[in-house]
C-alpha positions as CSV (number, residue, x, y, z in Angstrom):
1,M,-69.6,2.1,26.2
2,Q,-69.9,3.3,29.8
3,C,-70.4,1.0,32.7
4,L,-73.9,1.3,34.2
5,H,-72.4,0.5,37.7
6,C,-69.2,2.5,37.9
7,S,-69.5,5.1,34.9
8,K,-65.9,3.6,33.6
9,H,-65.5,3.6,30.2
10,V,-65.3,-0.2,29.0
11,C,-65.2,-2.1,25.8
12,I,-68.2,-4.3,24.8
13,D,-66.5,-7.6,25.1
14,C,-65.0,-6.6,28.9
15,A,-68.7,-5.3,29.6
16,Q,-70.1,-8.9,28.3
17,K,-67.5,-10.9,30.0
18,H,-68.3,-9.0,33.2
19,V,-71.9,-9.7,32.9
20,A,-71.4,-13.1,32.4
21,L,-69.2,-13.2,35.4
22,V,-71.6,-11.8,37.8
23,T,-74.2,-13.6,36.1
24,Q,-72.5,-16.9,36.8
25,Q,-71.8,-16.1,40.7
26,I,-75.3,-15.3,40.7
27,D,-76.3,-18.9,39.7
28,I,-73.9,-19.8,42.1
29,A,-75.4,-18.2,44.7
30,Q,-78.8,-19.0,43.9
31,H,-77.8,-23.0,43.7
32,V,-76.3,-22.2,47.5
33,L,-79.7,-21.0,48.6
34,N,-81.6,-23.4,47.1
35,D,-79.5,-26.0,48.7
36,K,-79.7,-24.4,52.0
37,I,-83.5,-24.2,51.1
38,S,-83.6,-28.2,50.8
39,I,-81.5,-28.9,53.8
40,I,-83.9,-26.8,55.8
41,D,-86.4,-29.1,54.4
42,R,-84.9,-32.4,55.4
43,L,-83.8,-31.0,58.9
44,S,-87.6,-30.1,59.3
45,A,-88.7,-33.5,58.1
46,S,-86.1,-35.0,60.5
47,A,-87.1,-32.8,63.3
48,K,-90.9,-34.1,63.1
49,E,-89.9,-37.7,62.8
50,L,-88.4,-37.2,66.1
51,V,-90.9,-35.5,67.5
52,N,-93.5,-38.3,66.5
53,T,-91.0,-40.7,67.8
54,E,-91.2,-38.9,71.3
55,R,-94.8,-38.8,71.1
56,T,-95.1,-42.6,70.8
57,R,-92.4,-43.1,73.7
58,I,-94.4,-40.8,75.6
59,I,-97.9,-42.6,74.9
60,K,-96.0,-45.8,75.9
61,Q,-94.8,-44.3,79.2
62,A,-98.3,-42.9,79.5
63,D,-99.9,-46.5,79.1
64,T,-97.2,-48.2,81.7
65,Q,-98.0,-45.3,84.3
66,R,-101.8,-46.1,83.7
67,D,-101.3,-49.7,84.1
68,Q,-99.4,-49.3,87.5
69,A,-101.8,-47.0,88.7
70,F,-104.9,-49.1,87.8
71,G,-103.0,-51.8,90.0
72,Q,-102.4,-49.4,93.0
73,I,-106.1,-48.4,92.6
74,D,-107.3,-52.2,93.1
75,Q,-104.6,-52.7,96.0
76,I,-106.0,-49.7,98.0
77,A,-109.9,-50.9,97.1
78,A,-109.0,-54.1,98.3
79,Q,-107.4,-53.0,101.4
80,E,-110.3,-50.8,102.3
81,K,-112.9,-52.9,101.8
82,E,-110.8,-55.6,104.1
83,Q,-110.7,-52.8,106.8
84,I,-114.6,-52.0,106.3
85,R,-115.2,-55.9,106.5
86,N,-113.2,-56.1,109.4
87,K,-115.2,-53.5,111.4
88,G,-118.4,-55.4,111.0
89,V,-116.9,-58.6,113.0
90,P,-117.3,-57.1,116.5
91,L,-120.7,-56.3,115.9
92,N,-121.6,-59.9,116.7
93,E,-119.2,-60.0,119.5
94,L,-120.0,-56.8,121.4
95,P,-122.7,-56.6,123.9
96,L,-126.1,-55.4,122.8
97,D,-125.8,-52.0,124.8
98,E,-122.3,-51.3,122.8
99,I,-123.8,-51.8,119.4
100,P,-125.3,-48.6,118.8
101,S,-122.4,-46.4,120.2
102,Y,-120.1,-48.5,117.9
103,I,-122.2,-48.2,114.9
104,Q,-122.3,-44.4,115.2
105,R,-118.9,-44.3,115.9
106,M,-118.0,-46.6,112.7
107,T,-120.4,-44.8,110.5
108,K,-118.3,-41.3,111.3
109,E,-115.2,-42.8,110.6
110,M,-116.5,-44.1,107.1
111,E,-117.7,-40.6,106.2
112,Y,-114.9,-39.9,104.1
113,L,-116.3,-42.5,101.6
114,N,-119.2,-40.8,99.2
115,E,-119.2,-40.3,95.4
116,T,-119.4,-36.7,95.6
117,N,-115.8,-35.9,97.6
118,N,-113.7,-38.7,96.5
119,K,-111.0,-38.7,99.6
120,L,-109.9,-42.2,99.1
121,F,-108.4,-41.7,95.9
122,R,-106.1,-38.7,95.1
123,I,-104.5,-38.6,91.3
124,D,-101.5,-36.6,90.3
125,T,-100.5,-36.1,86.6
126,T,-97.8,-34.0,85.1
127,L,-98.2,-33.6,81.5
128,P,-95.4,-34.8,79.3
129,K,-94.2,-31.8,77.4
130,I,-92.5,-31.7,73.5
131,Q,-90.7,-28.4,73.2
132,V,-89.1,-27.0,69.8
133,Q,-86.5,-24.2,69.9
134,Q,-84.2,-22.7,67.1
135,Q,-80.8,-23.6,68.3
136,F,-78.7,-21.7,65.4
137,N,-79.6,-18.3,63.6
138,T,-76.9,-16.8,61.3
139,Y,-79.9,-14.9,59.6
140,R,-78.8,-11.1,59.2
141,K,-80.4,-8.6,57.3
């Protein structure tokens, strides 16, 4: 019998042994490939769990930062209210002829306080980022 691959003459027994050996090697290679695919599936699941853990950590950190920001807003608002209350004290102590100019000056000083142009609070945020990158790639054509 002639080998289809290399055109050498071989006996049927040798040809069958050769085919069996190659088939066994193919089976081993397929097992290795399937094993690696299973590993990729497990690594993928593990990476997703890590992303979810990081998301939970980021949310907890954001909640803490939100609570701190609320406290800062309350503190700033309390300070501003106190300053405005203090501006009203001199009204009862000023001579009558100075009251109109004081009111005008006080009103001008507080123009920054309006709801259409909030200059009392500035909120700066930096969004969290979860980034995934492939570390190692040995796939070659």
